[in-house]
C-alpha positions in Angstrom: -11.3 -7.2 29.0 -8.0 -4.9 30.3 -8.4 -1.1 29.7 -5.7 -1.5 27.1 -8.0 -3.3 25.0 -11.3 -1.7 25.8 -9.6 2.0 24.7 -7.9 0.3 21.7 -11.2 -1.7 20.6 -13.7 1.2 21.4 -12.6 4.7 20.9 -9.6 4.5 19.2 -12.0 2.4 16.0 -14.8 5.1 16.4 -12.4 7.8 16.2 -11.2 7.4 13.2 -14.4 6.1 11.7 -15.4 10.0 12.5 -11.6 11.6 11.3 -8.5 9.9 10.8 -7.2 13.3 11.9 -8.6 12.6 15.2 -6.8 9.9 15.9 -3.9 11.7 16.1 -4.9 13.1 19.3 -6.0 9.7 21.0 -4.4 8.4 24.3 -3.6 4.6 25.0 -3.3 3.8 28.3 0.1 2.6 29.1 0.5 -1.5 29.2 3.1 -3.6 30.0 3.9 -6.2 26.8 2.0 -8.9 28.6 -1.7 -7.4 27.9 -0.7 -5.7 24.5 -2.8 -6.8 21.9 -2.1 -6.9 18.6 -5.3 -7.4 16.4 -8.2 -4.7 17.1 -11.7 -5.9 15.9 -13.1 -2.6 15.9 -16.0 -2.7 18.4 -19.0 -0.1 17.7 -18.3 0.1 13.9 -21.3 -0.1 11.5 -18.6 -1.5 8.8 -15.9 -4.3 8.7 -13.2 -2.6 10.4 -10.2 -4.0 11.7 -6.5 -2.8 13.0 -3.2 -3.6 13.8 -1.4 -2.4 16.9 2.2 -1.3 17.2 2.6 -4.2 18.6 2.0 -6.8 15.6 4.3 -4.6 13.7 7.2 -5.1 16.3 6.9 -8.6 15.9 8.3 -8.5 12.3 11.9 -7.9 10.9 12.5 -4.1 11.5 11.6 -2.4 8.5 8.9 -4.4 7.2 6.7 -2.7 5.8 3.2 -2.5 7.8 1.0 -3.6 5.0 2.8 -7.4 5.5 1.3 -7.2 8.9 -1.9 -6.7 8.3 -2.0 -9.8 5.9 -3.3 -11.6 8.9 -6.6 -9.7 9.1 -9.8 -11.0 7.0 -10.0 -10.2 3.5 -6.3 -8.8 3.0 -3.6 -10.2 0.2 -0.6 -9.2 0.5 2.3 -10.4 -2.0 5.7 -8.8 -2.4 9.3 -10.1 -3.5 11.3 -9.1 -1.1 11.1 -10.4 2.5 10.3 -6.7 3.9 7.3 -6.6 1.5 8.7 -3.0 0.6 10.1 -3.4 -2.6 7.6 -1.2 -4.8 8.1 -2.4 -7.8 6.6 -6.1 -6.5 4.3 -4.9 -3.4 0.8 -5.8 -3.8 -2.4 -5.3 -1.8 -5.7 -6.5 -2.9 -8.7 -6.3 -0.2 -12.1 -8.7 -1.7 -10.6 -8.5 -5.1 -10.3 -5.0 -5.5 -6.4 -4.2 -6.3 -4.1 -2.0 -4.6 -5.2 1.3 -7.3 -8.7 0.3 -6.5 -8.0 1.1 -2.3 -7.4 4.5 -0.6 -4.0 4.9 1.7 -3.8 7.8 4.6 -1.1 8.6 7.2 -2.7 10.7 10.2 -5.3 11.7 8.1 -3.4 13.0 5.3 -4.2 11.1 1.6 -0.8 8.7 0.2 -2.9 8.5 -3.0 -3.3 4.6 -4.2 0.1 4.0 -3.1 0.6 2.3 -6.8 4.5 2.2 -7.8 4.9 5.4 -10.4 2.5 7.1 -8.1 1.0 10.3 -9.7 -0.4 11.6 -6.3 1.1 10.4 -3.6 3.7 7.6 -2.0 3.9 4.4 -0.3 3.4 4.1 2.9 7.0 2.8 3.2 9.1 6.2 2.4 6.2 8.0 4.1 7.5 7.0 7.5 10.0 4.6 9.3 7.3 1.5 10.8 9.0 2.2 14.0 6.7 5.1 14.1 3.9 3.9 13.3 1.1 3.3 16.1 -1.7 1.5 14.3 -3.0 0.0 10.8 -6.8 0.2 10.3 -8.4 -1.6 7.6 -11.9 -1.2 6.3 -12.5 -4.0 3.7 -15.5 -2.7 2.4 -15.6 1.2 2.6 -13.7 3.7 4.8 -15.4 6.4 6.5 -16.9 9.6 4.9 -14.0 12.0 5.8 -11.3 9.6 4.2 -9.2 11.8 1.7 -9.0 9.6 -0.8 -10.7 9.3 -4.5 -9.8 5.7 -5.3 -11.1 3.8 -2.4 -13.6 1.9 -4.4 -13.2 -1.3 -2.2 -12.1 -0.1 1.5 -9.3 1.9 2.9 -6.2 1.7 4.8 -5.4 4.0 7.5 -2.0 4.5 9.3 -1.8 6.5 12.3 1.5 7.7 13.9 2.8 7.4 17.5 2.7 10.4 19.2 5.4 11.5 21.1 6.4 10.2 24.7 5.5 11.6 27.8 9.0 10.9 29.5 12.6 11.8 27.8 13.9 9.2 26.6 15.7 7.5 23.4 15.3 4.3 21.6 18.0 2.2 19.6 18.0 -0.1 17.4 19.8 -2.5 14.8 19.1 -5.1 13.0 21.5 -7.7 10.7 20.7 -10.4 8.7 21.0 -12.4 5.4 21.6 -10.4 2.4 24.2 -8.2 4.3 21.0 -6.5 5.4 21.8 -3.7 7.7 19.3 -1.8 10.0 19.7 1.6 12.3 17.2 3.2 13.7 17.6 5.9 16.4 14.9 8.0 18.0 14.9 10.8 20.5 12.4 11.7 22.8 11.9 15.4 24.9 9.0 14.6 27.2 6.5 16.5 27.8 8.0 20.1 28.9 6.7 22.7 30.9 5.6 24.3 28.1 3.0 21.5 27.5 4.9 21.0 24.1 6.6 17.0 23.3 8.3 16.1 20.4 10.4 13.6 19.0 13.3 12.7 16.3 13.9 9.6 14.4 16.4 8.5 11.9 17.2 5.2 9.7 19.6 3.4 7.7 18.7 0.6 6.0 20.7 -1.0 3.5 20.8 -4.7 2.1 22.0 -7.0 -1.1 19.3 -8.1 -3.6 18.2 -11.7 -2.5 19.6 -12.8 -6.0 21.6 -11.0 -8.8 23.6 -8.6 -8.2 22.0 -5.2 -6.6 21.1 -3.4 -3.2 17.7 -2.1 -2.0 18.7 1.3 0.1 17.2 4.3 2.2 17.3 6.5 4.9 14.7 8.6 6.5 14.3 11.5 9.0 11.3 11.7 11.0 10.1 14.5 13.3 6.8 15.0 15.2 5.9 17.8 17.5 2.6 18.2 19.6 2.0 21.4 22.0 -1.0 21.7 24.5 -3.2 24.9 23.3 -6.2 25.3 26.1 -8.1 22.5 25.7 -7.2 21.5 22.8 -3.5 20.6 20.7 -1.3 21.6 17.7 0.6 18.6 16.3 2.9 18.7 13.4 5.1 16.2 11.8 8.0 16.3 8.6 9.0 13.4 6.6 11.8 12.8 4.5 12.8 9.8 2.7 15.3 8.9 0.3 15.3 5.0 -1.2 16.8 3.1 -3.9 16.3 -0.3 -5.0 17.9 -1.8 -7.8 14.8 -4.8 -9.9 14.3 -8.0 -10.1 14.1 -9.1 -13.3 9.8 -9.9 -14.1 9.7 -13.6 -14.8 6.9 -15.8 -17.1 6.1 -18.8 -16.1 8.2 -20.1 -19.4 11.6 -18.3 -18.1 10.6 -20.0 -15.1 10.9 -23.3 -16.5 13.9 -23.0 -18.5 15.9 -20.7 -16.5 14.7 -21.0 -12.8 13.7 -18.9 -9.7 16.7 -17.6 -9.7 17.1 -15.4 -12.8 18.1 -12.3 -12.6 18.9 -9.3 -14.7 22.9 -9.4 -15.7 23.8 -6.3 -13.5 28.2 -6.2 -13.1 28.2 -8.7 -16.4 28.8 -5.7 -18.2 30.7 -7.7 -21.0 27.4 -10.6 -21.4 24.7 -7.3 -21.6 26.9 -6.2 -24.5 26.8 -9.3 -26.5 23.0 -9.9 -26.0 22.2 -6.4 -27.3 24.9 -6.7 -29.9 23.3 -9.6 -31.2 19.7 -7.9 -30.9 20.7 -5.1 -32.9 22.3 -7.1 -35.7 25.9 -6.1 -34.8 26.9 -9.6 -34.0 25.5 -12.6 -35.8 25.5 -15.3 -33.4 23.2 -16.7 -31.1 21.9 -15.9 -27.6 24.2 -17.3 -24.7 23.4 -20.1 -22.4 20.1 -20.6 -22.3 19.1 -17.3 -23.1 16.5 -17.0 -26.3 15.3 -13.6 -25.9 16.3 -9.7 -25.7 13.9 -9.7 -22.8 15.4 -12.9 -20.5 17.7 -10.4 -18.9 18.3 -6.8 -18.8 21.8 -5.4 -17.9 20.6 -3.7 -15.0 16.9 -1.6 -13.8 16.5 0.4 -10.4 14.0 2.8 -8.9 15.0 5.6 -7.4 12.9 8.0 -5.0 12.9 11.0 -2.6 10.1 12.1 -0.5 9.4 15.6 2.2 6.0 15.5 3.3 4.5 17.1 6.4 1.2 18.1 7.8 -0.1 20.5 10.8 -2.8 19.7 12.6 -4.9 21.6 14.9 -7.7 19.8 17.3 -9.9 22.4 19.6 -13.0 21.6 21.4 -14.8 25.0 20.2 -18.0 23.8 22.7 -18.5 21.0 25.3 -20.7 19.6 22.1 -18.4 20.5 19.2 -15.0 20.1 18.5 -13.1 20.7 15.3 -10.1 19.4 13.8 -8.1 20.9 11.0 -5.0 19.6 9.0 -2.7 20.9 6.5 -0.4 19.2 4.8 2.5 19.2 1.9 4.1 16.9 -0.2 7.4 17.1 -2.3 8.8 13.8 -4.8 11.7 13.3 -7.2 11.6 10.3 -8.8 13.5 8.3 -11.1 12.6 4.8 -12.8 15.5 3.5 -14.9 16.1 0.6 -17.0 19.4 -0.6 -19.5 17.5 -0.7 -22.6 18.8 -2.8 -25.4 15.9 -1.3 -27.8 17.7 2.1 -27.9 21.3 2.5 -28.5 23.5 5.6 -27.6 24.7 7.6 -30.1 28.3 6.5 -31.1 28.3 4.4 -28.1 26.9 1.5 -26.0 24.0 -0.9 -28.2 21.6 0.1 -25.5 20.8 3.3 -23.3 19.3 4.1 -20.0 15.6 4.8 -20.7 14.1 6.5 -17.4 10.6 7.6 -16.0 10.8 10.7 -14.4 8.0 11.1 -12.0 7.7 14.7 -10.0 4.7 15.8 -8.2 4.4 19.1 -5.5 0.9 18.8 -3.9 -0.8 20.3 -1.1 -4.0 20.5 0.9 -6.4 20.1 3.8 -9.2 18.2 5.9 -11.2 19.8 8.0 -13.5 18.6 9.6 -16.4 19.3 12.4 -17.7 16.9 14.9 -21.2 18.1 17.0 -23.2 16.1 19.9 -26.8 16.8 19.9 -28.6 14.8 22.0 -28.4 11.4 20.8 -26.9 12.4 17.4 -23.2 12.7 16.3 -23.6 14.8 13.7 -19.8 15.7 11.4 -19.0 17.4 8.3 -16.1 18.3 6.6 -14.3 19.3 3.4 -10.8 18.0 1.7 -9.5 19.8 -1.0 -6.2 19.2 -2.4 -3.8 20.7 -5.5 -1.7 18.4 -7.1 1.0 19.3 -9.9 3.1 16.4 -11.1 5.8 16.0 -14.0 6.0 12.9 -16.4 8.9 12.6 -18.4 10.3 9.9 -20.7 14.2 10.7 -21.5 17.0 8.3 -22.5 20.6 8.8 -20.9 24.0 7.2 -23.2 26.1 4.6 -21.6 29.8 4.2 -22.8 30.6 0.8 -24.5 34.2 0.0 -22.4 31.8 0.1 -18.8 28.4 1.8 -18.4 30.0 5.1 -17.0 26.7 5.6 -15.0 25.5 4.4 -11.6 21.6 3.2 -11.4 21.2 3.9 -7.9 22.2 7.4 -8.9 19.7 10.3 -10.5 20.4 10.4 -13.7 21.1 14.1 -15.9 22.3 15.3 -19.2 19.9 12.8 -21.5 20.5 12.7 -24.8 17.0 12.5 -26.2 13.5 13.4 -24.8 10.9 10.7 -25.9 8.3 12.7 -24.0 7.2 15.2 -21.0 3.8 16.4 -19.6 2.9 18.5 -16.8 -0.8 17.0 -15.5 -2.9 19.2 -12.8 -5.3 17.6 -10.7 -7.8 19.2 -8.3 -9.8 17.8 -5.7 -12.7 18.8 -3.6 -14.8 16.0 -1.4 -17.5 17.2 1.3 -18.9 15.2 3.3 -21.4 14.8 6.0 -23.0 12.2 8.5 -25.3 11.3 11.2 -24.3 8.7 14.1 -28.1 8.3 16.1 -28.3 6.7 19.0 -31.9 5.1 19.1 -31.5 3.2 22.0 -29.3 2.4 23.9 -28.4 -1.3 21.8 -28.8 0.4 18.7 -27.0 3.2 16.7 -27.8 4.3 13.2 -25.6 5.7 10.4 -26.0 7.9 7.7 -24.5 10.2 5.3 -22.6 10.9 2.0 -20.0 12.4 0.2 -20.0 14.9 -2.6 -16.8 14.3 -4.8 -15.4 16.3 -7.9 -11.9 15.9 -9.2 -10.6 17.8 -12.5 -7.6 16.7 -14.6 -5.5 18.7 -17.0 -2.7 17.5 -19.3 -0.9 19.8 -21.3 2.2 18.9 -23.4 5.4 20.0 -23.1 7.4 17.4 -25.2 6.3 14.6 -27.9 3.2 13.8 -29.6 0.2 16.5 -28.0 -2.2 15.1 -25.6 -3.8 18.7 -24.3 -7.1 18.6 -22.8 -9.4 18.3 -19.2 -11.8 15.2 -18.3 -13.7 15.0 -14.7 -14.8 12.8 -12.9 -18.1 13.7 -10.2 -20.5 12.5 -8.2 -22.7 14.6 -5.7 -24.3 12.2 -4.0 -22.1 8.5 -2.5 -24.2 7.4 0.5 -23.4 5.4 3.2 -25.9 4.1 5.9 -25.6 1.2 8.6 -25.9 0.4 11.9 -24.9 -1.8 15.1 -27.2 -3.4 17.7 -25.8 -4.5 20.7 -27.6 -8.1 21.2 -25.3 -8.0 24.8 -21.9 -6.2 26.4 -20.3 -9.4 23.9 -22.2 -9.4 21.2 -23.1 -7.1 18.2 -24.6 -7.2 14.7 -24.0 -4.7 12.2 -24.7 -3.7 8.6 -23.8 -1.1 6.3 -24.5 0.0 2.6 -21.9 2.1 0.3 -21.4 3.7 -2.1 -17.8 5.0 -4.1 -16.1 6.1 -6.7 -12.8 6.1 -8.3 -11.3 9.2 -10.0 -9.2 9.4 -13.2 -5.5 8.9 -12.9 -3.4 11.9 -14.4 -0.5 10.7 -16.1 0.7 9.3 -19.4 1.3 5.3 -18.4 -2.1 5.0 -17.0 -5.7 6.6 -17.1 -7.7 8.5 -20.3 -4.3 10.7 -21.2 -2.2 7.3 -21.3 -3.6 6.8 -24.7 -3.1 9.1 -28.0 -4.9 12.7 -28.5 -7.5 11.5 -31.0 -7.7 8.6 -28.2 -8.4 10.9 -25.7 -10.5 13.2 -27.2 -12.7 9.8 -28.5 -13.4 9.2 -25.0 -13.5 12.1 -22.7 -17.0 13.2 -22.7 -18.3 9.1 -22.8 -15.9 7.6 -20.3 -17.4 7.3 -16.9 -15.3 6.9 -14.0 -15.1 3.2 -12.1 -18.1 3.1 -9.0 -18.6 0.2 -6.4 -21.7 -0.7 -4.0 -21.1 -2.5 -1.0 -23.3 -4.2 1.0 -21.8 -6.2 4.2 -23.6 -7.7 7.4 -21.7 -8.9 10.5 -21.4 -10.2 14.3 -18.8 -9.7 16.4 -18.0 -11.0 19.9 -15.9 -10.6 22.4 -16.7 -13.8 24.8 -14.8 -14.9 27.2 -10.9 -15.5 26.1 -12.6 -15.6 22.5 -13.2 -12.4 20.7 -13.4 -11.9 16.9 -15.7 -11.0 13.9 -17.9 -13.0 10.9 -19.0 -10.9 8.4 -20.7 -11.4 4.8 -20.5 -8.9 1.9 -21.9 -8.6 -1.8 -20.0 -6.1 -3.8 -21.0 -4.8 -6.8 -18.3 -3.1 -9.1 -19.4 -0.8 -12.4 -18.0 1.0 -15.3 -14.8 -0.6 -15.2 -11.5 0.3 -16.8 -9.9 -1.3 -19.2 -6.5 -0.3 -20.1 -4.7 -2.7 -22.7 -0.7 -2.6 -23.9 1.0 -3.6 -27.1 4.1 -5.2 -26.6 6.4 -5.9 -23.9 5.1 -4.2 -20.8 8.7 -2.8 -19.8 8.5 -0.9 -23.7 5.4 1.3 -22.4 3.4 1.2 -25.4 0.3 3.5 -25.6 -2.7 2.1 -24.3 -6.1 2.3 -24.8 -8.7 2.7 -22.0 -12.8 1.8 -21.8 -15.4 0.8 -19.7 -15.4 -2.9 -20.5 -18.8 -3.8 -17.9 -18.7 -5.0 -14.0 -17.5 -7.5 -11.9 -19.6 -9.1 -8.5 -17.8 -10.4 -5.7 -19.4 -12.0 -2.8 -17.7 -13.8 0.3 -17.4 -14.3 3.5 -14.5 -12.9 6.1 -14.0 -14.7 10.0 -10.8 -13.4 12.1 -10.4 -14.7 15.8 -8.3 -14.2 18.9 -7.9 -16.9 21.7 -6.4 -15.7 24.6 -5.5 -19.5 25.5 -3.7 -18.1 28.8 -2.4 -14.8 29.9 0.6 -16.1 28.1 -0.2 -17.9 24.6 -2.5 -16.2 22.0 -3.6 -17.9 19.0 -4.9 -15.4 15.6 -6.5 -16.5 12.8 -8.7 -15.5 10.1 -10.0 -17.2 7.0 -11.7 -15.3 3.4 -14.1 -17.0 0.9 -13.9 -14.4 -2.2 -15.7 -15.5 -5.4 -14.8 -12.3 -7.8 -16.0 -12.3 -11.1 -16.4 -10.5 -14.1 -20.0 -9.6 -15.2 -19.5 -8.9 -19.1 -17.3 -9.8 -22.4 -14.9 -7.2 -23.5 -16.5 -6.0 -26.8 -14.6 -3.7 -29.6 -15.9 -0.8 -31.1 -17.5 -2.5 -33.7 -19.2 -4.7 -31.4 -17.5 -7.3 -31.2 -16.4 -9.9 -28.6 -12.7 -9.2 -28.3 -12.4 -11.0 -25.0 -14.7 -13.7 -23.3 -14.5 -12.8 -19.4 -18.4 -13.3 -18.6 -17.8 -15.5 -15.9 -14.2 -15.4 -15.2 -12.4 -14.8 -12.4 -10.8 -11.8 -11.7 -7.1 -11.4 -11.9 -5.4 -11.9 -8.8 -7.8 -12.3 -6.6 -7.1 -15.3 -4.5 -10.8 -17.7 -3.8 -9.8 -18.6 -0.6 -7.2 -16.8 2.4 -6.4 -19.0 5.6 -4.3 -17.1 8.2 -3.0 -18.8 11.8 -0.2 -17.1 14.2 0.5 -18.7 17.7 1.8 -16.4 19.9 3.5 -16.3 23.5 4.4 -14.0 25.8 5.2 -13.9 29.6 6.7 -10.1 29.5 10.4 -11.1 29.2 10.5 -13.8 26.6 8.0 -13.6 23.5 7.8 -15.8 20.5 5.1 -16.1 17.4 5.0 -18.7 14.9 3.0 -18.0 11.5 1.1 -19.2 8.3 -0.5 -18.0 5.6 -1.9 -19.5 2.6 -2.8 -18.2 -0.6 -5.1 -19.8 -2.8 -5.1 -19.9 -6.5 -4.3 -16.6 -8.4 -5.0 -15.8 -12.4 -3.1 -13.5 -13.8 -5.2 -13.6 -17.6 -8.2 -12.0 -17.9 -9.5 -15.4 -19.5 -8.3 -17.7 -17.0 -5.8 -19.7 -19.6 -2.9 -19.0 -17.1 -2.5 -18.6 -13.4 0.2 -19.5 -10.4 -0.6 -21.9 -7.8 -1.6 -21.9 -4.4 1.1 -21.7 -1.8 1.9 -21.5 2.6 4.5 -19.6 3.8 5.6 -19.6 7.7 7.3 -17.1 9.8 8.8 -17.3 13.4 9.5 -14.6 15.6 11.8 -14.7 18.9 13.2 -12.2 21.6 13.7 -11.9 24.9 13.2 -8.6 27.1 16.3 -8.2 29.7 15.3 -5.9 33.0 17.6 -6.1 36.0 20.5 -3.5 36.0 20.4 0.0 34.4 22.2 -1.6 31.4 19.3 -4.6 30.8 17.1 -2.5 31.5 14.6 -1.7 28.2 17.2 -4.0 26.2 15.8 -6.7 23.7 17.0 -9.3 21.2 14.6 -10.5 18.7 15.2 -13.0 16.0 13.1 -13.0 12.8 13.0 -16.0 10.1 11.0 -15.6 7.3 9.7 -18.3 4.3 10.8 -20.7 7.0 10.7 -23.8 4.8 12.3 -22.2 2.1 9.8 -22.5 -0.2 10.1 -21.6 -3.9 6.8 -19.7 -5.3 5.4 -16.7 -7.6 4.5 -14.0 -4.8 4.0 -10.8 -7.2 1.3 -11.3 -10.4 0.9 -8.4 -12.8 4.3 -6.7 -12.3 3.8 -5.7 -16.1 0.5 -5.8 -16.1 -2.3 -8.6 -16.9 -2.8 -9.5 -20.0 -6.1 -11.5 -22.0 -4.7 -14.8 -22.4 -1.2 -16.4 -22.0 -1.4 -20.1 -23.6 2.2 -20.4 -24.0 2.9 -18.8 -20.6 5.6 -16.3 -22.3 3.8 -13.0 -21.0 6.7 -11.6 -18.3 4.5 -10.3 -15.4 5.7 -12.5 -12.3 8.2 -11.8 -9.8 9.9 -14.6 -7.5 9.2 -14.4 -3.5 12.2 -14.5 -1.6 13.7 -17.8 -0.1 14.5 -18.0 3.5 15.7 -14.8 5.4 17.3 -14.6 8.8 17.4 -11.6 10.4 18.5 -10.4 14.7 17.7 -7.3 16.0 19.2 -5.5 19.2 16.8 -3.1 20.9 17.5 -0.5 23.7 15.4 2.2 25.4 17.1 4.7 27.5 
């Protein structure tokens, strides 16, 4: 193993396990592209942990979500309706059958919430930082470290680490052009390390692309700034990231619609006349049949979009108080303004068009701190820490008027001047978490780990407009244990195992969680509703034998007190839901991943996952009668088989990769009477690094092709949630995947 691999595979993974914030101060040895490792297998961890490096992210088309880069890891399933994996309404990641809102996500130790659409306590990684500024993504498939700042990580964590400022002053410029008028520019300026011990960088990103079907755009501006200052033997680092994102939505489809209208069917955007006619027919202004193949007012709407503006910042202080005691403290803040827009024919504009713009509006103001003390005492490494967060979330539903002659409003701009506010609530969430752990090196070959965390979250709702729903609900557990071992069979082989318990606390919003019902409904459940919990057992083998390195692991997960919210009517309408505990889920599976270094220039990366997740109980109503016979049914959006493979070539100048990913059959109904078939997608990336004179040195040309064989398939399921049954295939909760797309990038390092 080369020096870079040794540091990345052991020291970095270990530091991330102790405290995610420590990853900011980790130096990784410089290496030529020929030696760069793209998959890290978490040597020394008592848990199943892998990661991908910046080299893996760089193989994707610039602007691609780092979540897409981790789909090669065992246990990870990723779906998105756009080629970049950044379209938030469609982006879904599941790990071992756990959905995205049951996972935990952090950036340099700063919590990102569950990264779901309409997030009430965080933001998506695509808005938190530009992909070019990510150094590593680490995935703990079963249980994150006790120090992870998350209250949603039932099924594991995904931790993102930003790059450090370069030691040498310089600049990096990149431009990408491609399908659907895609244009992306990125520029980063590094100060280098100054005589004061200060280093910093600032970057700016602009991306603009048309939708691959229908009419609309997906555009984003981002500004990232990071500075690091040495302080004696420690350092202070700080970063501020800003993002302004606007994306037009794709129409949610059903299986029946795909058969009748095709995968390319979308909203009416720019065809105002047809949108008016459909709305007039629905509202009784015209007595006529719907035009063409349209059979329902929900087949298409005029337009829809998601608008998000975020500013997130953090300050980290790391200092060795003594030779054996290290302090790591991070403070952070995040502000978000967002609107989800839908041109709805269900509410007409008074004196105007037979439709209006309905918005769901979001406002997040949160701040918090993460602190960790780590002590080396003989053969023990003892770590303890706290996390607190105060989050104020404003949530509202409003309607904005439209002219009959033309819309008069842009779907990619924040709306002002509502004619009606349906509801408006303020939610306050206080989070407190404590962790304590010990890593004991019993002997040279054996290390034991044990610890626990204590979690307390209090959610409070206050009504400003609309149906009253006031009150407070708490979720807490003072003892969530975690224990494990690592046994070194030899320098090349490790056996590891772990046990962990976790909790997912309640969500504070009007569209999900305990406050999404009525006041009477909330009063009925507030004292009996239990937060979701999980118990995970893992046993695995890591190996690094010559040209082959990898991992094989088996796991058993018990998920209890599952919460189920059932919504009546079309998902987009936003009717109240009822939340209840409906039993458990049992999950068992096997994961395997390996990298084979065939030659110095050729490597193969492959992974396979078999996951069996099934419901343990039937869903019963208030009178005890079975309302959904789910006992023994497969968990929705939980493919049993995942197979990934990538062939990589890199001789220092010419590089290329060809990958294929198979995702098995997925159910989108709890009764398993409706599903989407499995599919295989292939991608290729080819590039060349020039060298020679000053103009060529540091120049790189790269081409990417996604969905190489132009496969028609359903990418995201559950875009409008899941339902008990869909025998006629009319549930509009599917999104079609993007067809073949081409991108070319020119990069220059100065």
